[in-house]
ZAGULUM-782664 format. One line per field, with one value per residue (C-alpha): x, y, z; residue in one letter. Coordinates in nm, 2 decimals, padded with zeros to 4 digits. Layout:
<gukols>
xx: (X,...)
yy: (Y,...)
zz: (Z,...)
code: (a,...)
</gukols>
This chain:
<gukols>
xx: (02.27,02.21,01.89,01.93,01.64,01.70,01.35,01.30,01.00,01.01,00.71,00.54,00.67,00.46,00.68,00.57,00.22,00.16,00.39,00.13,-00.10,00.17,00.28,-00.03,-00.12,00.25,00.23,-00.11,00.02,00.26,00.01,-00.22,00.10,00.23,-00.14,-00.21,00.20,00.06,-00.26,-00.04,00.20,-00.04,-00.27,00.04,00.05,-00.17,-00.39,-00.10,00.10,-00.18,-00.27,00.06,00.08,-00.27,-00.49,-00.71,-00.77,-01.10,-00.90,-00.69,-00.89,-00.92,-00.56,-00.50,-00.75)
yy: (04.17,03.85,03.61,03.25,03.04,02.71,02.56,02.29,02.13,01.69,01.58,01.31,00.96,00.73,00.57,00.94,00.96,00.59,00.75,01.02,00.84,00.66,00.98,01.16,00.90,00.94,01.32,01.25,01.04,01.29,01.52,01.31,01.27,01.60,01.74,01.41,01.56,01.95,01.83,01.56,01.88,02.13,01.89,01.85,02.23,02.41,02.67,02.94,02.80,02.80,03.13,03.27,03.16,03.29,03.01,02.80,02.49,02.50,02.56,02.23,02.04,02.38,02.45,02.10,02.15)
zz: (-01.79,-01.90,-01.89,-01.93,-01.98,-01.75,-01.79,-02.08,-02.26,-02.20,-02.39,-02.19,-02.31,-02.23,-01.89,-01.74,-01.85,-01.65,-01.32,-01.32,-01.08,-00.83,-00.79,-00.72,-00.46,-00.26,-00.29,-00.14,00.14,00.20,00.23,00.47,00.70,00.71,00.83,01.10,01.20,01.28,01.47,01.72,01.73,01.82,01.99,02.25,02.37,02.61,02.57,02.66,02.43,02.10,02.21,02.15,01.85,01.75,01.79,01.98,02.06,01.86,01.52,01.52,01.32,01.08,01.05,00.99,00.65)
code: (m,a,l,m,d,t,q,r,f,v,p,a,s,g,l,a,l,a,t,k,p,l,i,a,a,v,t,a,v,i,s,w,n,d,t,r,m,t,r,n,a,l,s,k,l,t,s,r,e,l,e,d,i,g,i,i,p,g,d,i,d,l,i,g,r)
</gukols>
């Protein structure tokens, strides 16, 4: 059996270091939007539907975090 390593080390260039804050900001916005969409979707469910998936209405905010 052969093993092939597909990961390569790429040293951080000036451009890569300059884009880190931008990437972090975009990642934070994506995460915030995912949380917002999840809360909205769960808020539209009835108590019975929430019970079917194993949560109660009071858990919606905790799940978003």
